[in-house]
C-alpha positions as CSV (number, residue, x, y, z in Angstrom):
1,M,107.9,185.0,165.3
2,R,107.5,187.7,162.7
3,H,106.0,190.4,164.9
4,N,108.3,189.4,167.8
5,S,111.4,189.9,165.6
6,L,110.2,193.2,164.3
7,W,109.4,194.4,167.7
8,R,112.9,193.5,168.9
9,V,114.3,195.6,166.1
10,L,112.1,198.6,167.0
11,K,113.1,198.4,170.7
12,R,116.6,199.2,169.6
13,A,115.4,202.8,168.9
14,A,114.5,203.3,172.5
15,P,117.9,205.1,173.4
16,Y,117.1,207.6,170.7
17,W,113.8,208.7,172.1
18,K,114.7,212.4,172.2
19,I,115.5,212.3,168.4
20,I,112.3,210.3,167.7
21,L,110.2,212.8,169.8
22,F,111.7,215.7,167.9
23,C,110.9,214.0,164.6
24,L,107.4,213.2,165.6
25,L,106.7,216.8,166.7
26,S,108.2,218.1,163.5
27,V,106.0,215.8,161.5
28,I,102.9,217.0,163.4
29,I,103.8,220.6,162.7
30,V,104.5,219.9,159.0
31,N,101.2,217.9,158.6
32,I,99.2,220.7,160.3
33,A,100.8,223.1,157.8
34,E,99.9,220.8,154.9
35,I,96.3,220.5,156.1
36,Y,96.0,224.3,156.7
37,K,97.2,225.4,153.2
38,P,94.0,224.4,151.3
39,L,91.9,226.2,154.0
40,I,93.8,229.4,153.3
41,M,93.1,229.0,149.6
42,E,89.4,228.3,150.4
43,T,89.2,231.5,152.4
44,V,90.8,233.5,149.6
45,I,88.5,232.1,146.9
46,D,85.2,232.2,148.7
47,D,85.6,235.2,150.9
48,F,87.8,237.6,148.9
49,L,87.5,236.6,145.2
50,I,83.8,235.7,145.1
51,A,82.1,237.3,148.1
52,N,84.4,240.5,147.9
53,E,84.5,240.8,151.7
54,L,86.5,243.6,153.2
55,E,90.1,242.8,154.0
56,H,91.7,243.8,157.3
57,G,94.8,242.8,159.2
58,L,95.5,239.1,159.0
59,Y,92.2,238.7,157.3
60,S,93.5,239.8,153.9
61,I,95.0,238.3,150.7
62,P,98.6,239.7,151.4
63,A,98.5,238.3,154.9
64,M,97.2,235.0,153.7
65,G,100.0,234.9,151.1
66,I,102.7,235.6,153.7
67,I,101.2,232.9,156.0
68,Y,101.1,230.4,153.1
69,M,104.8,231.1,152.3
70,L,105.8,230.8,155.9
71,L,104.1,227.5,156.2
72,I,106.1,226.3,153.1
73,V,109.4,227.5,154.6
74,I,108.8,226.1,158.1
75,S,107.7,222.8,156.7
76,S,110.8,222.5,154.5
77,I,113.2,223.4,157.3
78,L,111.6,220.9,159.7
79,T,111.4,218.2,157.1
80,V,115.1,218.5,156.4
81,A,116.0,218.6,160.1
82,Q,113.9,215.5,161.0
83,V,115.1,213.5,158.0
84,N,118.7,214.2,158.9
85,A,118.2,213.4,162.6
86,M,116.3,210.2,161.9
87,N,118.9,209.1,159.3
88,H,121.7,209.6,161.8
89,A,119.8,207.6,164.5
90,S,118.9,204.8,162.1
91,Q,122.5,204.4,160.9
92,D,123.7,204.2,164.5
93,I,121.1,201.5,165.3
94,V,121.9,199.5,162.1
95,A,125.7,199.8,162.7
96,D,125.2,198.4,166.2
97,L,123.1,195.6,164.8
98,R,125.7,194.8,162.1
99,N,128.5,194.7,164.7
100,E,126.4,192.4,166.8
101,V,125.8,190.0,163.9
102,Y,129.5,190.0,163.1
103,T,130.5,189.4,166.7
104,H,127.9,186.6,166.9
105,I,129.4,184.9,163.8
106,Q,132.9,185.2,165.3
107,Q,131.7,183.4,168.5
108,M,129.9,180.6,166.6
109,P,131.8,177.2,166.9
110,L,132.9,175.4,163.8
111,S,130.2,172.8,164.4
112,L,127.6,175.5,163.9
113,L,129.4,177.3,161.1
114,D,129.5,174.1,159.2
115,K,125.7,174.2,159.0
116,H,125.6,177.7,157.4
117,S,127.0,178.7,154.0
118,S,129.3,181.7,154.0
119,G,127.0,183.4,151.5
120,R,124.0,183.2,153.8
121,L,125.9,184.5,156.7
122,I,127.1,187.4,154.5
123,T,123.5,188.1,153.5
124,R,122.5,188.3,157.2
125,A,125.2,191.0,157.9
126,T,124.6,193.0,154.7
127,N,121.4,192.6,152.8
128,D,119.2,191.8,155.8
129,V,120.6,194.5,158.0
130,E,120.4,197.0,155.2
131,A,116.7,196.2,154.8
132,L,116.2,197.1,158.5
133,S,118.1,200.3,157.8
134,E,115.6,201.1,155.1
135,M,112.8,200.5,157.5
136,F,114.1,203.1,160.0
137,T,115.0,205.7,157.4
138,D,112.0,205.4,155.1
139,V,109.2,204.0,157.2
140,F,109.7,204.6,161.0
141,I,108.7,208.3,161.0
142,N,106.9,208.4,157.6
143,L,104.4,205.8,158.7
144,F,103.4,208.1,161.6
145,K,103.3,211.1,159.3
146,D,101.1,209.4,156.7
147,I,98.6,208.1,159.3
148,F,98.5,211.5,161.1
149,L,97.9,213.2,157.8
150,L,95.1,210.8,156.8
151,I,93.4,211.3,160.1
152,G,93.8,215.1,159.9
153,I,92.4,215.2,156.4
154,I,89.4,213.1,157.3
155,I,88.6,215.4,160.3
156,V,88.9,218.6,158.2
157,M,86.9,217.2,155.3
158,V,84.1,215.9,157.5
159,S,84.0,219.3,159.3
160,L,83.9,221.3,156.0
161,D,81.1,219.2,154.4
162,F,80.0,215.8,155.6
163,K,78.2,214.8,152.4
164,L,81.0,215.8,150.1
165,A,83.5,213.9,152.4
166,M,81.4,210.7,152.1
167,I,81.4,211.1,148.3
168,G,85.2,211.3,148.3
169,F,85.5,208.3,150.6
170,T,83.4,205.9,148.6
171,V,86.4,204.5,146.8
172,I,88.3,203.5,150.0
173,P,86.8,200.0,150.4
174,F,87.9,199.1,146.9
175,I,91.5,200.3,147.7
176,L,91.5,198.3,150.9
177,F,90.4,195.1,149.0
178,I,93.1,195.4,146.3
179,T,95.8,196.2,149.0
180,N,94.8,193.1,151.0
181,V,95.0,190.8,148.0
182,V,98.4,192.2,146.9
183,K,100.0,192.1,150.3
184,K,99.3,188.4,150.7
185,K,101.2,187.7,147.5
186,M,104.0,190.0,148.6
187,K,104.7,188.1,151.8
188,A,105.6,184.9,150.0
189,N,107.6,186.8,147.4
190,F,109.8,188.6,149.9
191,V,110.7,185.3,151.7
192,N,111.6,183.8,148.3
193,I,113.8,186.8,147.3
194,K,115.7,186.7,150.6
195,S,116.4,183.0,150.2
196,L,117.6,183.4,146.6
197,T,119.8,186.4,147.6
198,G,121.5,184.1,150.2
199,Q,122.0,181.4,147.6
200,I,123.5,183.8,145.1
201,N,125.9,185.3,147.7
202,G,126.9,181.8,148.7
203,F,127.5,180.8,145.0
204,F,129.7,183.8,144.5
205,A,131.7,183.3,147.7
206,E,132.2,179.6,146.9
207,N,133.2,180.1,143.2
208,I,135.4,183.1,143.8
209,A,137.3,181.1,146.4
210,G,137.5,178.1,144.0
211,M,138.1,180.0,140.8
212,K,141.5,178.5,140.3
213,L,140.0,175.0,140.3
214,V,137.2,176.1,138.0
215,Q,139.7,177.4,135.5
216,I,142.0,174.5,135.7
217,F,139.2,172.0,135.0
218,N,137.5,174.3,132.4
219,M,134.3,174.3,134.4
220,Q,133.3,177.9,133.4
221,K,130.5,176.8,131.2
222,E,129.0,174.4,133.8
223,K,129.2,177.1,136.5
224,E,127.7,179.7,134.2
225,E,124.8,177.4,133.6
226,E,124.4,176.8,137.4
227,F,124.4,180.5,138.1
228,Q,122.0,181.1,135.2
229,V,119.4,178.9,136.9
230,L,119.8,180.9,140.2
231,N,119.9,184.2,138.4
232,D,116.7,183.3,136.4
233,Q,114.9,182.4,139.6
234,Y,115.9,185.7,141.2
235,Y,114.9,187.5,138.0
236,D,111.5,186.0,138.1
237,A,111.0,186.7,141.8
238,S,112.2,190.3,141.4
239,L,109.9,190.8,138.3
240,T,107.0,189.5,140.4
241,R,107.9,191.9,143.2
242,L,107.9,194.8,140.7
243,K,104.6,193.8,139.2
244,L,103.0,193.6,142.6
245,H,104.5,196.9,143.6
246,T,103.5,198.7,140.4
247,L,100.0,197.3,140.5
248,L,99.1,199.2,143.6
249,R,100.2,202.7,142.5
250,P,98.2,202.7,139.2
251,A,95.2,201.2,141.0
252,I,95.3,203.9,143.6
253,E,95.8,206.6,141.0
254,I,92.7,205.4,139.1
255,F,90.6,205.6,142.3
256,N,92.1,209.0,143.1
257,T,91.0,210.3,139.7
258,L,87.6,208.6,140.2
259,A,87.2,210.3,143.6
260,I,88.0,213.7,142.2
261,A,85.6,213.2,139.3
262,L,82.8,212.2,141.7
263,L,83.6,215.3,143.9
264,V,83.5,217.6,140.9
265,W,80.3,216.1,139.5
266,Y,78.5,216.3,142.9
267,G,80.1,219.6,143.9
268,M,79.2,221.4,140.7
269,G,75.6,220.5,141.2
270,R,75.8,222.0,144.7
271,I,77.6,225.1,143.5
272,M,74.8,225.7,141.0
273,D,72.3,225.4,143.8
274,N,74.4,227.9,145.9
275,T,74.8,225.3,148.7
276,L,78.5,224.9,148.2
277,G,81.3,227.4,147.8
278,I,83.9,227.0,144.9
279,G,86.7,227.4,147.5
280,V,85.3,224.5,149.5
281,L,85.3,222.3,146.3
282,Y,88.8,223.4,145.5
283,A,89.9,222.5,149.1
284,F,88.3,219.1,148.8
285,T,90.1,218.3,145.5
286,N,93.3,219.2,147.2
287,Y,92.5,217.1,150.2
288,I,91.7,214.1,148.0
289,K,95.1,214.4,146.3
290,Q,96.7,214.7,149.8
291,F,94.6,211.8,151.0
292,F,95.7,209.4,148.3
293,A,99.4,210.5,148.5
294,P,99.9,208.9,151.9
295,I,97.9,205.9,150.8
296,N,100.5,205.5,147.9
297,D,103.2,206.0,150.5
298,L,101.7,203.4,152.8
299,A,101.6,200.9,149.9
300,E,105.4,201.4,149.3
301,Q,106.1,201.4,153.0
302,Y,104.3,198.1,153.2
303,N,106.8,196.6,150.8
304,I,109.6,197.9,152.9
305,I,108.0,196.6,156.1
306,Q,107.5,193.2,154.6
307,S,111.1,193.0,153.6
308,A,112.2,194.3,157.0
309,V,110.0,191.6,158.8
310,V,111.6,188.8,156.7
311,S,115.1,190.3,157.3
312,A,114.4,190.7,161.1
313,D,113.3,187.0,161.3
314,R,116.5,185.9,159.5
315,V,118.8,188.1,161.6
316,Y,117.3,187.1,165.0
317,E,117.2,183.4,163.9
318,L,120.9,183.7,163.8
319,L,121.3,185.9,166.9
320,D,119.1,183.6,169.0
321,Q,121.4,180.6,168.6
322,K,123.2,181.8,171.7
323,E,123.1,178.4,173.5
324,Y,125.7,177.1,171.0
325,L,128.1,180.1,171.2
326,E,131.6,179.6,172.5
327,E,132.1,181.0,176.0
328,Y,135.3,183.0,175.9
329,D,135.1,184.6,179.3
330,S,134.1,181.6,181.4
331,G,136.3,178.7,182.7
332,K,139.5,178.5,184.7
333,R,142.0,181.2,183.8
334,V,145.5,179.9,183.2
335,G,148.7,181.5,182.2
336,R,151.3,179.7,180.2
337,L,150.5,176.0,180.0
338,E,153.3,173.4,180.2
339,G,151.8,171.4,177.3
340,N,151.0,167.9,178.8
341,I,148.2,166.5,176.6
342,E,146.1,163.4,177.5
343,F,143.1,161.8,175.7
344,K,141.0,159.4,177.9
345,N,138.7,157.1,176.0
346,V,137.6,159.8,173.6
347,W,134.7,159.2,171.2
348,F,133.7,161.8,168.7
349,A,131.4,162.2,165.7
350,Y,130.6,165.2,163.5
351,N,127.3,163.6,162.7
352,E,125.4,161.6,165.3
353,G,126.3,157.9,165.1
354,E,129.1,158.4,162.6
355,W,132.1,157.9,164.8
356,V,135.3,159.5,163.6
357,L,137.3,158.7,166.8
358,K,136.6,155.5,168.7
359,D,137.9,155.1,172.2
360,V,141.1,157.0,171.6
361,S,143.6,157.2,174.5
362,F,147.1,158.6,174.6
363,R,149.4,160.9,176.6
364,I,152.0,163.4,175.3
365,E,154.5,164.9,177.8
366,K,155.5,168.5,177.7
367,G,158.2,169.3,175.2
368,Q,157.7,166.1,173.3
369,T,157.2,165.9,169.5
370,A,154.3,163.6,168.6
371,A,153.3,162.6,165.0
372,F,150.0,161.3,163.7
373,V,150.0,159.1,160.7
374,G,147.0,157.6,158.9
375,A,144.9,157.6,155.7
376,T,142.6,160.4,154.8
377,G,139.6,160.4,157.0
378,S,141.2,158.3,159.7
379,G,140.8,161.1,162.3
380,K,144.2,162.8,162.4
381,T,142.9,166.4,161.9
382,T,140.0,165.7,164.2
383,I,142.4,165.2,167.1
384,I,143.8,168.6,166.4
385,N,140.4,170.2,166.2
386,L,139.5,168.7,169.5
387,I,142.6,169.9,171.3
388,S,141.8,173.4,170.2
389,R,138.2,172.9,171.2
390,F,136.7,173.7,167.9
391,Y,134.5,170.8,168.7
392,D,133.6,169.0,172.0
393,V,133.8,165.3,172.5
394,Q,130.7,163.2,173.0
395,E,132.3,160.7,175.3
396,G,135.6,160.6,177.2
397,E,137.8,163.4,178.3
398,I,140.7,165.6,177.0
399,L,143.1,167.1,179.5
400,I,145.9,169.6,179.3
401,D,148.2,169.8,182.3
402,N,145.8,167.4,184.0
403,I,143.0,170.0,183.6
404,P,139.9,169.1,181.5
405,I,140.0,171.4,178.5
406,N,136.2,172.1,178.9
407,D,137.2,173.7,182.3
408,I,139.9,176.0,180.8
409,N,139.1,179.5,179.7
410,L,138.8,179.3,175.9
411,K,140.8,182.4,175.2
412,D,143.6,181.1,177.5
413,L,143.5,177.7,175.9
414,R,143.8,178.9,172.3
415,R,146.4,181.5,173.3
416,N,148.6,178.5,174.2
417,I,148.0,176.7,171.0
418,S,149.2,177.6,167.5
419,V,148.3,175.7,164.4
420,V,150.0,175.8,161.0
421,L,147.8,174.4,158.3
422,Q,148.7,173.1,154.8
423,D,146.8,176.0,153.3
424,V,148.0,179.0,155.3
425,F,145.5,181.8,155.6
426,L,146.8,185.3,155.4
427,F,144.8,188.5,155.9
428,S,144.8,191.5,153.7
429,G,147.1,194.1,155.0
430,S,150.9,193.8,155.5
431,I,153.4,191.1,156.4
432,R,153.9,192.8,159.8
433,N,150.2,192.8,160.6
434,N,150.0,189.1,159.6
435,I,152.7,188.2,162.0
436,T,151.7,190.3,165.0
437,L,147.9,190.0,164.3
438,H,147.7,193.4,166.0
439,S,148.9,192.0,169.3
440,P,151.5,193.8,171.4
441,V,154.5,192.0,169.9
442,S,157.7,194.0,170.1
443,E,159.9,194.7,167.0
444,E,162.7,192.6,168.6
445,E,160.3,189.7,168.9
446,V,159.2,190.1,165.3
447,Q,162.8,190.1,164.0
448,N,163.6,187.1,166.1
449,A,160.6,185.3,164.7
450,L,161.6,186.1,161.2
451,E,165.1,184.7,161.7
452,M,164.0,181.5,163.5
453,S,161.3,180.8,160.9
454,C,163.7,181.5,158.0
455,A,161.1,183.9,156.6
456,D,163.8,186.6,156.5
457,S,165.3,184.7,153.6
458,F,162.7,186.2,151.2
459,I,161.3,189.2,153.2
460,D,164.7,191.0,153.0
461,E,164.4,190.9,149.2
462,L,160.9,192.5,149.1
463,P,160.7,196.2,148.2
464,N,158.9,197.2,151.4
465,K,160.3,194.4,153.7
466,M,157.9,193.9,156.6
467,D,155.5,196.5,155.2
468,E,155.0,194.6,151.9
469,P,151.3,194.6,151.1
470,V,149.5,191.2,151.4
471,S,146.6,190.7,149.1
472,E,143.5,188.6,149.9
473,R,144.5,185.2,151.3
474,G,148.2,186.0,150.4
475,S,147.7,185.0,146.8
476,T,150.9,186.9,145.7
477,F,153.1,184.7,147.8
478,S,154.1,181.1,147.1
479,A,152.9,178.2,149.3
480,G,156.3,177.9,150.8
481,Q,156.5,181.6,151.6
482,R,153.1,181.5,153.2
483,Q,154.2,178.6,155.4
484,L,157.3,180.4,156.5
485,L,155.2,183.5,157.4
486,A,152.9,181.1,159.4
487,F,155.9,179.8,161.3
488,A,157.1,183.4,162.0
489,R,153.6,184.2,163.3
490,T,153.7,181.1,165.6
491,I,157.1,182.0,167.0
492,A,156.1,185.6,167.6
493,H,153.2,184.5,169.7
494,N,155.2,181.9,171.6
495,P,152.6,179.1,172.2
496,S,153.0,176.2,174.6
497,I,151.6,173.7,172.0
498,F,152.6,173.8,168.3
499,V,150.6,172.0,165.7
500,L,151.5,171.3,162.1
501,D,148.7,169.9,159.9
502,E,150.2,168.6,156.7
503,A,152.5,171.7,156.8
504,T,155.1,170.4,154.4
505,A,152.7,169.0,151.7
506,N,153.1,170.3,148.2
507,I,156.3,172.1,149.0
508,D,159.4,172.0,146.8
509,T,162.6,170.4,148.1
510,K,164.5,173.7,148.6
511,T,161.6,175.3,150.6
512,E,161.1,172.1,152.5
513,K,164.6,172.3,153.9
514,L,163.9,175.9,155.2
515,I,160.6,174.7,156.6
516,Q,162.3,171.7,158.4
517,K,164.8,174.1,159.9
518,S,161.9,176.4,160.9
519,I,160.1,173.4,162.5
520,E,163.1,172.5,164.5
521,N,163.4,176.1,165.8
522,V,159.6,176.4,166.6
523,S,159.3,173.0,168.3
524,A,162.3,173.5,170.6
525,G,161.1,173.6,174.2
526,R,157.4,173.2,173.4
527,T,155.0,170.3,172.8
528,T,154.7,169.7,169.1
529,L,152.0,167.8,167.2
530,I,152.6,166.9,163.6
531,I,150.1,165.4,161.1
532,A,152.5,163.8,158.7
533,H,152.3,163.8,154.9
534,R,155.9,162.9,154.2
535,L,157.1,160.2,156.6
536,S,160.7,161.4,156.3
537,T,159.8,164.5,158.2
538,I,158.7,162.7,161.4
539,R,161.5,160.2,162.0
540,H,162.8,162.4,164.8
541,A,159.4,162.4,166.6
542,D,159.4,161.2,170.2
543,V,156.2,159.2,169.6
544,I,154.3,158.3,166.5
545,F,150.6,157.3,166.5
546,I,149.2,155.3,163.7
547,I,145.5,155.9,163.3
548,H,143.2,153.6,161.3
549,N,139.4,154.0,161.1
550,G,139.3,156.2,164.2
551,R,141.5,154.0,166.4
552,I,145.1,154.1,167.4
553,I,146.5,150.8,166.1
554,E,150.3,151.4,166.7
555,R,152.4,153.8,168.7
556,G,156.1,154.3,169.4
557,N,159.1,156.0,167.9
558,H,160.4,155.5,164.4
559,K,162.8,152.7,165.4
560,A,160.3,150.8,167.5
561,L,157.6,150.9,164.9
562,M,160.0,149.8,162.1
563,E,161.0,146.9,164.3
564,L,157.3,146.0,164.9
565,G,156.9,145.4,161.2
566,G,153.3,146.6,161.1
567,Y,151.3,149.3,159.3
568,Y,154.0,152.0,159.8
569,S,156.8,149.9,158.5
570,R,154.8,149.0,155.4
571,L,154.2,152.7,154.7
572,N,157.9,153.4,154.9
573,A,158.6,150.5,152.5
574,V,156.5,152.1,149.8
């Protein structure tokens, strides 16, 4: 799974092969320059400063100096160019991946979203994707550069003096041993850190959304303690990561110093015997420093790669859940539905075996207003969720206009259904954007929607009217004002089926009158489903369904149910 996920991420770089090829060629040229510079100094020291050989043409100290400076300039230019090019490509790759994650989340059904906390989903789209970005920008090319440099240095050192090279390489087995021990501990640490990051993001998302409740019930201390536990765990995991990370660099530095000391010790003896040039020893000390620099880099890159591997697994774990995604483009295309709704022996459970609806059957004709009454958990909201196909039934069948809803194109189905919830959700932006939802709704249609919904009663008093800013979730508006905006949104989009889920709950009497008028305007000429909180608001309904323990136990209009003297009449008597 690990290597497969990482390989899938790397394959995303294939369209950028020209940029990658340029970067690789640049790295090769830069590395050749880095390897050649100590050889220039070796020639200057041994040939010109010690042997006093005659200088001529390119074989001279001035020419060598010019070549040395040119190598530095060319290396700098190519390094900047390849870094900028790779950064640009990596950001494109990561941006596409982030869009794919977001699109995937949008297509996830509620049944699947219920199994993921919002914090963990946010972590997938932010922290995990960013870890992959770091891999492309800091590792993708640099890994090749460091490996190429190591191989080049080994070849040059062995060519210059085999025995001296072997002396310098004696410390490599010890470095490999330490690196292997540390990397095993890093794997588990990165998995733990990613998990804790998701938990912390989830905690923040949950508690910010519920901050009003936290403050009302004075739960600040308890929540602080809960967060402190998570924060301490993340602190310990991060501290472990830093310890493991910092352990490698000092260890490599120690062996680097030891290797140089061995070279100087062995080389000075050879210099005294006139079997080794000072310039060669100088070159070797430089090569050893160059040799251990990429080893240090590889240790750091390993940390990034481990983080990227874990992140890639988490991202593709989410993206691979495609068999559950909602199919928006499949199914029978329909225009405007008439609004005939029929349930045939429907059984439904959120969790296997825990039936919420049990053998529910009913029919609502187009243009009718139907109300659903029952205790909390009786299944009222579930019926609404099933009509919108947020969930699919386990047994039975739901039809709209005599077409099974599973056969209807999902976009077309939901385009014909509009739901107004008790807790209206408004997006950040403006009132206008929250009504049109960026759809091609004309100004005339918007104004008509405002009048019919009675939302103009407060919008006309706002400084910016329709362009009044809306904060996150519409927190600056009252519950009643948010409801009126929701009605305006519904009217503007002209659905065939209108659903109200406890829409008049917790609304003051004055606002309720406006909402009742708005409901009458919205429901005119379209099928309307009402989940009732206040029974006084549904007396006009054509049919009322009484739901108890997932079954319809009574049905009829207000008059018929009152005459029946059953559950409904007892509720009205309270």
